[in-house]
A tleap script that builds the chain and sets N, CA, C and O, in Angstrom:
source leaprc.protein.ff14SB
mol = sequence {
  NMET ARG GLY LEU THR LEU VAL ILE GLY ALA
  SER GLU ASN PRO ASP ARG TYR SER ASN LYS
  ALA ILE ASN ARG LEU ILE GLU ASN GLY PHE
  SER VAL ILE ALA LEU GLY LEU LYS ALA GLY
  TYR ILE GLY ILE THR GLU ILE ILE SER THR
  LYS PRO LEU ILE TYR ASP VAL ASP THR VAL
  SER LEU TYR VAL GLY PRO LYS ASN GLN ASN
  GLU TRP MET ASP TYR ILE ILE ASN LEU LYS
  PRO LYS ARG ILE ILE PHE ASN PRO GLY THR
  GLU ASN PRO GLU PHE TYR LYS LEU ALA ASN
  GLU ASN LYS ILE GLU TYR ILE GLU ALA CYS
  THR LEU VAL MET LEU SER ILE GLY ASN CTYR
}
set mol.1.N position { 72.580 47.793 157.679 }
set mol.1.CA position { 72.577 48.271 159.065 }
set mol.1.C position { 71.430 47.640 159.849 }
set mol.1.O position { 70.371 47.337 159.299 }
set mol.2.N position { 71.661 47.453 161.126 }
set mol.2.CA position { 70.641 46.916 162.015 }
set mol.2.C position { 69.913 48.063 162.700 }
set mol.2.O position { 70.144 49.228 162.378 }
set mol.3.N position { 69.022 47.733 163.656 }
set mol.3.CA position { 68.205 48.738 164.320 }
set mol.3.C position { 68.975 49.885 164.948 }
set mol.3.O position { 70.157 49.761 165.269 }
set mol.4.N position { 68.280 51.009 165.118 }
set mol.4.CA position { 68.881 52.222 165.674 }
set mol.4.C position { 68.963 52.141 167.196 }
set mol.4.O position { 67.968 51.884 167.874 }
set mol.5.N position { 70.162 52.363 167.717 }
set mol.5.CA position { 70.375 52.422 169.161 }
set mol.5.C position { 70.755 53.840 169.549 }
set mol.5.O position { 71.645 54.445 168.951 }
set mol.6.N position { 70.079 54.354 170.544 }
set mol.6.CA position { 70.381 55.661 171.109 }
set mol.6.C position { 71.153 55.416 172.406 }
set mol.6.O position { 70.622 54.808 173.336 }
set mol.7.N position { 72.392 55.882 172.474 }
set mol.7.CA position { 73.202 55.729 173.687 }
set mol.7.C position { 73.145 57.049 174.441 }
set mol.7.O position { 73.568 58.088 173.936 }
set mol.8.N position { 72.618 56.992 175.653 }
set mol.8.CA position { 72.479 58.199 176.470 }
set mol.8.C position { 73.500 58.144 177.601 }
set mol.8.O position { 73.546 57.189 178.376 }
set mol.9.N position { 74.319 59.196 177.676 }
set mol.9.CA position { 75.407 59.244 178.635 }
set mol.9.C position { 76.741 59.042 177.924 }
set mol.9.O position { 77.727 58.627 178.534 }
set mol.10.N position { 76.759 59.342 176.621 }
set mol.10.CA position { 77.963 59.142 175.809 }
set mol.10.C position { 79.094 60.044 176.285 }
set mol.10.O position { 78.874 61.183 176.698 }
set mol.11.N position { 80.308 59.508 176.218 }
set mol.11.CA position { 81.495 60.241 176.658 }
set mol.11.C position { 82.634 60.021 175.669 }
set mol.11.O position { 82.792 58.932 175.117 }
set mol.12.N position { 83.422 61.065 175.456 }
set mol.12.CA position { 84.613 60.946 174.612 }
set mol.12.C position { 85.715 60.140 175.291 }
set mol.12.O position { 86.639 59.677 174.623 }
set mol.13.N position { 85.631 59.970 176.591 }
set mol.13.CA position { 86.648 59.247 177.361 }
set mol.13.C position { 86.627 57.761 176.980 }
set mol.13.O position { 85.635 57.078 177.234 }
set mol.14.N position { 87.705 57.254 176.375 }
set mol.14.CA position { 87.710 55.857 175.928 }
set mol.14.C position { 87.636 54.837 177.064 }
set mol.14.O position { 87.393 53.656 176.814 }
set mol.15.N position { 87.843 55.274 178.301 }
set mol.15.CA position { 87.731 54.364 179.445 }
set mol.15.C position { 86.284 54.189 179.911 }
set mol.15.O position { 85.997 53.290 180.701 }
set mol.16.N position { 85.379 55.031 179.434 }
set mol.16.CA position { 83.973 54.958 179.852 }
set mol.16.C position { 83.251 53.861 179.083 }
set mol.16.O position { 83.497 53.649 177.896 }
set mol.17.N position { 82.359 53.169 179.777 }
set mol.17.CA position { 81.638 52.070 179.143 }
set mol.17.C position { 80.739 52.543 178.006 }
set mol.17.O position { 80.539 51.815 177.034 }
set mol.18.N position { 80.198 53.750 178.114 }
set mol.18.CA position { 79.366 54.256 177.019 }
set mol.18.C position { 80.189 54.380 175.737 }
set mol.18.O position { 79.700 54.077 174.649 }
set mol.19.N position { 81.421 54.820 175.867 }
set mol.19.CA position { 82.323 54.959 174.729 }
set mol.19.C position { 82.597 53.584 174.110 }
set mol.19.O position { 82.518 53.414 172.894 }
set mol.20.N position { 82.915 52.618 174.952 }
set mol.20.CA position { 83.194 51.258 174.481 }
set mol.20.C position { 81.964 50.664 173.786 }
set mol.20.O position { 82.080 50.006 172.752 }
set mol.21.N position { 80.780 50.908 174.373 }
set mol.21.CA position { 79.545 50.362 173.812 }
set mol.21.C position { 79.265 50.952 172.422 }
set mol.21.O position { 78.867 50.232 171.506 }
set mol.22.N position { 79.475 52.251 172.273 }
set mol.22.CA position { 79.246 52.880 170.972 }
set mol.22.C position { 80.154 52.252 169.914 }
set mol.22.O position { 79.705 51.931 168.813 }
set mol.23.N position { 81.406 52.082 170.248 }
set mol.23.CA position { 82.337 51.460 169.302 }
set mol.23.C position { 81.926 50.033 168.957 }
set mol.23.O position { 81.972 49.649 167.789 }
set mol.24.N position { 81.522 49.234 169.960 }
set mol.24.CA position { 81.130 47.837 169.711 }
set mol.24.C position { 79.831 47.762 168.897 }
set mol.24.O position { 79.695 46.914 168.016 }
set mol.25.N position { 78.887 48.647 169.196 }
set mol.25.CA position { 77.632 48.655 168.436 }
set mol.25.C position { 77.912 48.905 166.953 }
set mol.25.O position { 77.384 48.209 166.086 }
set mol.26.N position { 78.746 49.902 166.678 }
set mol.26.CA position { 79.086 50.230 165.294 }
set mol.26.C position { 79.812 49.049 164.637 }
set mol.26.O position { 79.517 48.687 163.497 }
set mol.27.N position { 80.755 48.458 165.359 }
set mol.27.CA position { 81.479 47.294 164.832 }
set mol.27.C position { 80.540 46.145 164.488 }
set mol.27.O position { 80.813 45.353 163.586 }
set mol.28.N position { 79.418 46.063 165.225 }
set mol.28.CA position { 78.446 44.995 165.002 }
set mol.28.C position { 77.328 45.394 164.043 }
set mol.28.O position { 76.337 44.676 163.915 }
set mol.29.N position { 77.479 46.535 163.368 }
set mol.29.CA position { 76.548 46.918 162.316 }
set mol.29.C position { 75.297 47.657 162.753 }
set mol.29.O position { 74.344 47.760 161.981 }
set mol.30.N position { 75.279 48.173 163.973 }
set mol.30.CA position { 74.114 48.924 164.437 }
set mol.30.C position { 74.271 50.402 164.118 }
set mol.30.O position { 75.376 50.943 164.158 }
set mol.31.N position { 73.162 51.048 163.803 }
set mol.31.CA position { 73.138 52.508 163.684 }
set mol.31.C position { 73.118 53.057 165.103 }
set mol.31.O position { 72.381 52.562 165.956 }
set mol.32.N position { 73.934 54.087 165.355 }
set mol.32.CA position { 74.043 54.638 166.708 }
set mol.32.C position { 73.910 56.151 166.676 }
set mol.32.O position { 74.489 56.825 165.823 }
set mol.33.N position { 73.139 56.670 167.617 }
set mol.33.CA position { 73.115 58.102 167.895 }
set mol.33.C position { 73.568 58.243 169.334 }
set mol.33.O position { 73.033 57.590 170.230 }
set mol.34.N position { 74.563 59.104 169.554 }
set mol.34.CA position { 75.149 59.288 170.882 }
set mol.34.C position { 74.708 60.619 171.472 }
set mol.34.O position { 74.865 61.668 170.847 }
set mol.35.N position { 74.159 60.571 172.674 }
set mol.35.CA position { 73.773 61.786 173.389 }
set mol.35.C position { 74.583 61.862 174.672 }
set mol.35.O position { 74.720 60.872 175.391 }
set mol.36.N position { 75.122 63.052 174.956 }
set mol.36.CA position { 75.906 63.236 176.164 }
set mol.36.C position { 75.797 64.648 176.682 }
set mol.36.O position { 75.178 65.505 176.052 }
set mol.37.N position { 76.396 64.889 177.823 }
set mol.37.CA position { 76.367 66.228 178.411 }
set mol.37.C position { 77.197 67.214 177.607 }
set mol.37.O position { 76.858 68.393 177.506 }
set mol.38.N position { 78.304 66.710 177.028 }
set mol.38.CA position { 79.190 67.579 176.256 }
set mol.38.C position { 79.269 67.079 174.816 }
set mol.38.O position { 79.418 65.883 174.563 }
set mol.39.N position { 79.166 68.014 173.885 }
set mol.39.CA position { 79.312 67.660 172.478 }
set mol.39.C position { 80.739 67.197 172.223 }
set mol.39.O position { 81.665 67.604 172.925 }
set mol.40.N position { 80.912 66.362 171.238 }
set mol.40.CA position { 82.236 65.867 170.899 }
set mol.40.C position { 82.116 64.743 169.889 }
set mol.40.O position { 81.121 64.633 169.174 }
set mol.41.N position { 83.146 63.910 169.841 }
set mol.41.CA position { 83.151 62.788 168.899 }
set mol.41.C position { 83.758 61.549 169.536 }
set mol.41.O position { 84.676 61.630 170.352 }
set mol.42.N position { 83.221 60.406 169.143 }
set mol.42.CA position { 83.816 59.105 169.412 }
set mol.42.C position { 84.093 58.544 168.027 }
set mol.42.O position { 83.188 58.064 167.344 }
set mol.43.N position { 85.346 58.611 167.626 }
set mol.43.CA position { 85.665 58.279 166.238 }
set mol.43.C position { 84.970 59.277 165.331 }
set mol.43.O position { 85.175 60.484 165.458 }
set mol.44.N position { 84.148 58.779 164.413 }
set mol.44.CA position { 83.391 59.684 163.537 }
set mol.44.C position { 81.966 59.898 164.037 }
set mol.44.O position { 81.190 60.624 163.414 }
set mol.45.N position { 81.618 59.265 165.167 }
set mol.45.CA position { 80.275 59.406 165.721 }
set mol.45.C position { 80.201 60.670 166.573 }
set mol.45.O position { 80.937 60.829 167.547 }
set mol.46.N position { 79.304 61.554 166.185 }
set mol.46.CA position { 79.138 62.809 166.918 }
set mol.46.C position { 78.367 62.567 168.214 }
set mol.46.O position { 77.384 61.826 168.227 }
set mol.47.N position { 78.810 63.186 169.292 }
set mol.47.CA position { 78.055 63.197 170.546 }
set mol.47.C position { 77.227 64.478 170.529 }
set mol.47.O position { 77.762 65.585 170.465 }
set mol.48.N position { 75.920 64.301 170.588 }
set mol.48.CA position { 74.987 65.429 170.551 }
set mol.48.C position { 74.643 65.803 171.989 }
set mol.48.O position { 74.347 64.934 172.809 }
set mol.49.N position { 74.682 67.102 172.290 }
set mol.49.CA position { 74.423 67.535 173.672 }
set mol.49.C position { 73.022 68.134 173.836 }
set mol.49.O position { 72.750 68.817 174.824 }
set mol.50.N position { 72.138 67.880 172.873 }
set mol.50.CA position { 70.747 68.317 172.984 }
set mol.50.C position { 69.862 67.071 173.010 }
set mol.50.O position { 70.363 65.947 173.037 }
set mol.51.N position { 68.570 67.273 173.003 }
set mol.51.CA position { 67.625 66.158 172.983 }
set mol.51.C position { 66.807 66.244 171.688 }
set mol.51.O position { 65.664 66.700 171.702 }
set mol.52.N position { 67.392 65.807 170.578 }
set mol.52.CA position { 66.697 65.913 169.296 }
set mol.52.C position { 65.534 64.928 169.187 }
set mol.52.O position { 65.513 63.894 169.854 }
set mol.53.N position { 64.575 65.269 168.340 }
set mol.53.CA position { 63.470 64.370 168.047 }
set mol.53.C position { 63.998 63.297 167.103 }
set mol.53.O position { 64.478 63.608 166.012 }
set mol.54.N position { 63.913 62.056 167.512 }
set mol.54.CA position { 64.448 60.932 166.735 }
set mol.54.C position { 63.320 59.925 166.548 }
set mol.54.O position { 62.583 59.617 167.484 }
set mol.55.N position { 63.199 59.423 165.336 }
set mol.55.CA position { 62.151 58.447 165.040 }
set mol.55.C position { 62.745 57.047 164.909 }
set mol.55.O position { 63.932 56.881 164.628 }
set mol.56.N position { 61.901 56.056 165.118 }
set mol.56.CA position { 62.267 54.653 164.911 }
set mol.56.C position { 63.448 54.196 165.764 }
set mol.56.O position { 64.342 53.501 165.282 }
set mol.57.N position { 63.441 54.594 167.032 }
set mol.57.CA position { 64.482 54.134 167.956 }
set mol.57.C position { 64.133 52.712 168.379 }
set mol.57.O position { 63.061 52.461 168.929 }
set mol.58.N position { 65.036 51.799 168.119 }
set mol.58.CA position { 64.838 50.420 168.520 }
set mol.58.C position { 65.181 50.264 170.005 }
set mol.58.O position { 64.382 49.754 170.790 }
set mol.59.N position { 66.395 50.719 170.372 }
set mol.59.CA position { 66.908 50.508 171.727 }
set mol.59.C position { 67.523 51.786 172.283 }
set mol.59.O position { 68.222 52.509 171.574 }
set mol.60.N position { 67.256 52.055 173.554 }
set mol.60.CA position { 67.984 53.083 174.297 }
set mol.60.C position { 68.912 52.336 175.247 }
set mol.60.O position { 68.462 51.538 176.068 }
set mol.61.N position { 70.203 52.600 175.131 }
set mol.61.CA position { 71.191 52.029 176.043 }
set mol.61.C position { 71.581 53.143 177.004 }
set mol.61.O position { 72.203 54.129 176.608 }
set mol.62.N position { 71.213 52.978 178.259 }
set mol.62.CA position { 71.316 54.052 179.243 }
set mol.62.C position { 72.583 53.951 180.081 }
set mol.62.O position { 72.873 52.909 180.670 }
set mol.63.N position { 73.334 55.051 180.126 }
set mol.63.CA position { 74.558 55.154 180.927 }
set mol.63.C position { 74.500 56.379 181.842 }
set mol.63.O position { 75.525 57.006 182.111 }
set mol.64.N position { 73.306 56.716 182.317 }
set mol.64.CA position { 73.109 57.856 183.217 }
set mol.64.C position { 72.551 57.294 184.516 }
set mol.64.O position { 71.549 56.579 184.509 }
set mol.65.N position { 73.196 57.615 185.623 }
set mol.65.CA position { 72.766 57.100 186.928 }
set mol.65.C position { 71.385 57.590 187.325 }
set mol.65.O position { 70.925 58.617 186.827 }
set mol.66.N position { 70.713 56.859 188.227 }
set mol.66.CA position { 69.349 57.188 188.631 }
set mol.66.C position { 69.148 58.632 189.083 }
set mol.66.O position { 68.117 59.233 188.780 }
set mol.67.N position { 70.117 59.199 189.802 }
set mol.67.CA position { 69.912 60.564 190.317 }
set mol.67.C position { 69.907 61.608 189.197 }
set mol.67.O position { 69.459 62.735 189.407 }
set mol.68.N position { 70.399 61.244 188.013 }
set mol.68.CA position { 70.394 62.177 186.874 }
set mol.68.C position { 69.431 61.763 185.769 }
set mol.68.O position { 69.456 62.335 184.679 }
set mol.69.N position { 68.586 60.779 186.037 }
set mol.69.CA position { 67.683 60.287 184.995 }
set mol.69.C position { 66.395 61.089 184.835 }
set mol.69.O position { 65.774 61.046 183.772 }
set mol.70.N position { 65.981 61.822 185.873 }
set mol.70.CA position { 64.703 62.541 185.786 }
set mol.70.C position { 64.604 63.418 184.550 }
set mol.70.O position { 63.557 63.473 183.906 }
set mol.71.N position { 65.693 64.103 184.216 }
set mol.71.CA position { 65.662 64.989 183.053 }
set mol.71.C position { 65.567 64.225 181.726 }
set mol.71.O position { 65.279 64.817 180.686 }
set mol.72.N position { 65.808 62.922 181.766 }
set mol.72.CA position { 65.783 62.098 180.551 }
set mol.72.C position { 64.515 61.267 180.400 }
set mol.72.O position { 64.172 60.869 179.287 }
set mol.73.N position { 63.823 61.001 181.486 }
set mol.73.CA position { 62.696 60.061 181.454 }
set mol.73.C position { 61.632 60.411 180.418 }
set mol.73.O position { 61.317 59.589 179.557 }
set mol.74.N position { 61.077 61.611 180.488 }
set mol.74.CA position { 60.017 61.986 179.544 }
set mol.74.C position { 60.524 61.965 178.109 }
set mol.74.O position { 59.818 61.532 177.198 }
set mol.75.N position { 61.737 62.431 177.916 }
set mol.75.CA position { 62.331 62.445 176.577 }
set mol.75.C position { 62.389 61.024 176.013 }
set mol.75.O position { 61.970 60.784 174.881 }
set mol.76.N position { 62.908 60.088 176.806 }
set mol.76.CA position { 63.039 58.700 176.349 }
set mol.76.C position { 61.669 58.083 176.093 }
set mol.76.O position { 61.458 57.448 175.060 }
set mol.77.N position { 60.751 58.263 177.014 }
set mol.77.CA position { 59.398 57.697 176.849 }
set mol.77.C position { 58.745 58.243 175.582 }
set mol.77.O position { 58.108 57.494 174.842 }
set mol.78.N position { 58.898 59.547 175.327 }
set mol.78.CA position { 58.277 60.161 174.144 }
set mol.78.C position { 58.888 59.690 172.831 }
set mol.78.O position { 58.256 59.806 171.780 }
set mol.79.N position { 60.108 59.161 172.875 }
set mol.79.CA position { 60.721 58.608 171.664 }
set mol.79.C position { 60.112 57.256 171.301 }
set mol.79.O position { 60.272 56.776 170.179 }
set mol.80.N position { 59.411 56.646 172.264 }
set mol.80.CA position { 58.770 55.349 172.074 }
set mol.80.C position { 59.726 54.264 171.560 }
set mol.80.O position { 59.448 53.619 170.549 }
set mol.81.N position { 60.845 54.066 172.256 }
set mol.81.CA position { 61.748 52.988 171.832 }
set mol.81.C position { 61.089 51.632 172.091 }
set mol.81.O position { 60.154 51.521 172.884 }
set mol.82.N position { 61.594 50.612 171.409 }
set mol.82.CA position { 61.071 49.260 171.661 }
set mol.82.C position { 61.558 48.757 173.017 }
set mol.82.O position { 60.838 48.040 173.713 }
set mol.83.N position { 62.799 49.138 173.397 }
set mol.83.CA position { 63.316 48.688 174.689 }
set mol.83.C position { 64.344 49.677 175.233 }
set mol.83.O position { 64.931 50.477 174.505 }
set mol.84.N position { 64.530 49.582 176.550 }
set mol.84.CA position { 65.548 50.369 177.248 }
set mol.84.C position { 66.455 49.375 177.966 }
set mol.84.O position { 65.984 48.505 178.699 }
set mol.85.N position { 67.759 49.515 177.746 }
set mol.85.CA position { 68.727 48.702 178.480 }
set mol.85.C position { 69.278 49.553 179.620 }
set mol.85.O position { 69.890 50.597 179.395 }
set mol.86.N position { 69.051 49.088 180.843 }
set mol.86.CA position { 69.599 49.749 182.021 }
set mol.86.C position { 70.923 49.066 182.327 }
set mol.86.O position { 70.954 47.992 182.929 }
set mol.87.N position { 72.012 49.692 181.910 }
set mol.87.CA position { 73.344 49.151 182.140 }
set mol.87.C position { 73.674 49.217 183.628 }
set mol.87.O position { 73.049 49.984 184.361 }
set mol.88.N position { 74.659 48.417 184.093 }
set mol.88.CA position { 75.003 48.419 185.522 }
set mol.88.C position { 75.214 49.839 186.075 }
set mol.88.O position { 75.944 50.648 185.501 }
set mol.89.N position { 74.557 50.107 187.195 }
set mol.89.CA position { 74.648 51.422 187.825 }
set mol.89.C position { 73.520 52.370 187.430 }
set mol.89.O position { 73.432 53.480 187.955 }
set mol.90.N position { 72.647 51.934 186.499 }
set mol.90.CA position { 71.556 52.806 186.058 }
set mol.90.C position { 70.192 52.286 186.503 }
set mol.90.O position { 69.167 52.868 186.150 }
set mol.91.N position { 70.164 51.211 187.264 }
set mol.91.CA position { 68.917 50.591 187.685 }
set mol.91.C position { 68.014 51.597 188.388 }
set mol.91.O position { 68.475 52.370 189.227 }
set mol.92.N position { 66.698 51.586 188.038 }
set mol.92.CA position { 65.793 52.588 188.580 }
set mol.92.C position { 64.340 52.086 188.524 }
set mol.92.O position { 63.694 52.195 187.482 }
set mol.93.N position { 63.820 51.536 189.640 }
set mol.93.CA position { 62.454 51.005 189.659 }
set mol.93.C position { 61.384 52.024 189.237 }
set mol.93.O position { 60.387 51.649 188.619 }
set mol.94.N position { 61.581 53.296 189.563 }
set mol.94.CA position { 60.623 54.328 189.159 }
set mol.94.C position { 60.556 54.424 187.625 }
set mol.94.O position { 59.475 54.562 187.051 }
set mol.95.N position { 61.704 54.350 186.983 }
set mol.95.CA position { 61.780 54.413 185.524 }
set mol.95.C position { 61.183 53.133 184.911 }
set mol.95.O position { 60.536 53.193 183.865 }
set mol.96.N position { 61.401 51.969 185.562 }
set mol.96.CA position { 60.818 50.718 185.069 }
set mol.96.C position { 59.302 50.834 185.004 }
set mol.96.O position { 58.670 50.425 184.030 }
set mol.97.N position { 58.734 51.402 186.063 }
set mol.97.CA position { 57.282 51.557 186.146 }
set mol.97.C position { 56.778 52.425 184.986 }
set mol.97.O position { 55.781 52.097 184.344 }
set mol.98.N position { 57.470 53.521 184.731 }
set mol.98.CA position { 57.105 54.418 183.636 }
set mol.98.C position { 57.209 53.698 182.283 }
set mol.98.O position { 56.338 53.847 181.426 }
set mol.99.N position { 58.260 52.934 182.107 }
set mol.99.CA position { 58.428 52.167 180.864 }
set mol.99.C position { 57.284 51.167 180.712 }
set mol.99.O position { 56.696 51.047 179.637 }
set mol.100.N position { 56.972 50.451 181.793 }
set mol.100.CA position { 55.876 49.477 181.781 }
set mol.100.C position { 54.555 50.125 181.384 }
set mol.100.O position { 53.823 49.612 180.538 }
set mol.101.N position { 54.265 51.261 182.011 }
set mol.101.CA position { 53.014 51.973 181.733 }
set mol.101.C position { 52.921 52.396 180.268 }
set mol.101.O position { 51.822 52.553 179.736 }
set mol.102.N position { 54.058 52.579 179.621 }
set mol.102.CA position { 54.093 53.010 178.229 }
set mol.102.C position { 54.419 51.861 177.263 }
set mol.102.O position { 54.757 52.076 176.099 }
set mol.103.N position { 54.304 50.632 177.791 }
set mol.103.CA position { 54.509 49.422 176.982 }
set mol.103.C position { 55.865 49.386 176.282 }
set mol.103.O position { 55.980 49.000 175.119 }
set mol.104.N position { 56.894 49.804 177.036 }
set mol.104.CA position { 58.267 49.754 176.542 }
set mol.104.C position { 59.000 48.674 177.342 }
set mol.104.O position { 59.036 48.708 178.572 }
set mol.105.N position { 59.578 47.725 176.621 }
set mol.105.CA position { 60.345 46.669 177.278 }
set mol.105.C position { 61.568 47.301 177.944 }
set mol.105.O position { 62.160 48.240 177.411 }
set mol.106.N position { 61.936 46.781 179.104 }
set mol.106.CA position { 63.176 47.236 179.746 }
set mol.106.C position { 63.895 46.032 180.304 }
set mol.106.O position { 63.280 45.052 180.724 }
set mol.107.N position { 65.207 46.125 180.300 }
set mol.107.CA position { 66.002 45.050 180.868 }
set mol.107.C position { 67.180 45.636 181.631 }
set mol.107.O position { 67.733 46.672 181.261 }
set mol.108.N position { 67.546 44.951 182.701 }
set mol.108.CA position { 68.785 45.261 183.423 }
set mol.108.C position { 69.841 44.367 182.800 }
set mol.108.O position { 69.819 43.150 182.978 }
set mol.109.N position { 70.753 44.968 182.079 }
set mol.109.CA position { 71.764 44.183 181.374 }
set mol.109.C position { 72.935 45.083 181.037 }
set mol.109.O position { 72.907 46.287 181.291 }
set mol.110.N position { 73.963 44.480 180.461 }
set mol.110.CA position { 75.126 45.235 180.020 }
set mol.110.C position { 75.204 45.124 178.500 }
set mol.110.O position { 75.334 44.028 177.956 }
set mol.111.N position { 75.125 46.260 177.827 }
set mol.111.CA position { 75.187 46.288 176.372 }
set mol.111.C position { 76.421 45.560 175.861 }
set mol.111.O position { 76.336 44.794 174.902 }
set mol.112.N position { 77.570 45.792 176.495 }
set mol.112.CA position { 78.810 45.154 176.044 }
set mol.112.C position { 78.747 43.634 176.169 }
set mol.112.O position { 79.200 42.920 175.275 }
set mol.113.N position { 78.191 43.136 177.267 }
set mol.113.CA position { 78.070 41.688 177.447 }
set mol.113.C position { 77.081 41.124 176.429 }
set mol.113.O position { 77.346 40.091 175.814 }
set mol.114.N position { 75.943 41.796 176.248 }
set mol.114.CA position { 74.943 41.326 175.288 }
set mol.114.C position { 75.565 41.203 173.887 }
set mol.114.O position { 75.332 40.220 173.183 }
set mol.115.N position { 76.345 42.195 173.499 }
set mol.115.CA position { 76.993 42.145 172.182 }
set mol.115.C position { 77.997 41.003 172.119 }
set mol.115.O position { 78.092 40.315 171.103 }
set mol.116.N position { 78.752 40.796 173.206 }
set mol.116.CA position { 79.812 39.783 173.185 }
set mol.116.C position { 79.263 38.357 173.120 }
set mol.116.O position { 79.926 37.458 172.603 }
set mol.117.N position { 78.055 38.153 173.645 }
set mol.117.CA position { 77.483 36.795 173.599 }
set mol.117.C position { 76.429 36.643 172.502 }
set mol.117.O position { 75.805 35.590 172.370 }
set mol.118.N position { 76.238 37.700 171.721 }
set mol.118.CA position { 75.358 37.615 170.562 }
set mol.118.C position { 73.869 37.663 170.858 }
set mol.118.O position { 73.081 37.156 170.059 }
set mol.119.N position { 73.451 38.247 171.967 }
set mol.119.CA position { 72.003 38.346 172.228 }
set mol.119.C position { 71.531 39.783 172.354 }
set mol.119.O position { 70.584 40.068 173.088 }
set mol.120.N position { 72.188 40.691 171.641 }
set mol.120.CA position { 71.754 42.083 171.657 }
set mol.120.C position { 70.474 42.209 170.836 }
set mol.120.O position { 69.926 43.304 170.711 }
savepdb mol mol.pdb
quit
């Protein structure tokens, strides 16, 4: 298995990009923890609706829009991930500043595109 990715904004809806990303990450050998507003499953991957303490998070792939990110910011920063991927529609300069201050790499990118071109 490769590094642990935490997907925030996970949805059981197969049309949602978070759902597609979770499936592609698993297909590419990454460990995935899915967090969403509603508990459920994507295949055999459980969607957790709480904010558990998780260690050794390599990447946070964010699928929560800026207006709903405030409740997630401190949680994500405290997990000390190596990087945060701001997928399209999640861009947030205030969050970038917080990541910078905490020495967490951040990028504006699409997890699905990164996986498809092999630079995840």
